[in-house]
C-alpha positions, 0 to 999 in steps of 0.5 A, a space after each residue: 904664806 900658803 896654808 899647809 895641805 894637812 891644815 887645808 883639809 881640816 879647814 875645809 872640813 870645818 867650813 863644810 860643817 859650818 855651811 851645813 849649819 848655815 843651811 840649818 839656820 835658814 831652814 829654821 827661819 823659814 819654818 818659824 822656829 823659836 828665836 832662841 833656837 836660831 840664835 843658838 845655832 848662829 852662835 855654833 856657826 860663828 864658833 865653827 868659822 872662828 875655829 877655821 880661821 884660827 886653824 889657818 893662823 896656826 898653820 901660818 905660825 907653824 911655817 914660822 916656827 919651822 924655820 927655827 925649830 926641830 920637828 919635835 919642838 915644832 909639833 909641840 909649839 904648833 899644838 900649844 899655839 892652836 890650843 891657845 887660839 882655840 881657847 879664844 874662840 
C-alpha cells in the first residue's frame, strides 16, 4: 500500500520540523544547556515523529475505507481515525 500524495506532503512537513528540532537538541547539548530543557525538546521530537507515523497509518486506513465507502463517509472516517491515532501520540 502506498502513502497518498496529500498525506506524503504532510508527513514530509512533520519530518522536516522534527529534523530541525533534532538539530536544536544537538546544539543544546553542545552548548551545555540544562538537561530539563534538552529532555523537553526530545519529547517534542518524539511526538512529531509519532504524529508523522500516525499520519502514514491513517493514509493506509483511508485506502481500506475507500474500498467500501462513499466520498463523504470516507472523509469523515479518515478524520475520526486520525484524531484517535493522534490522541495516542
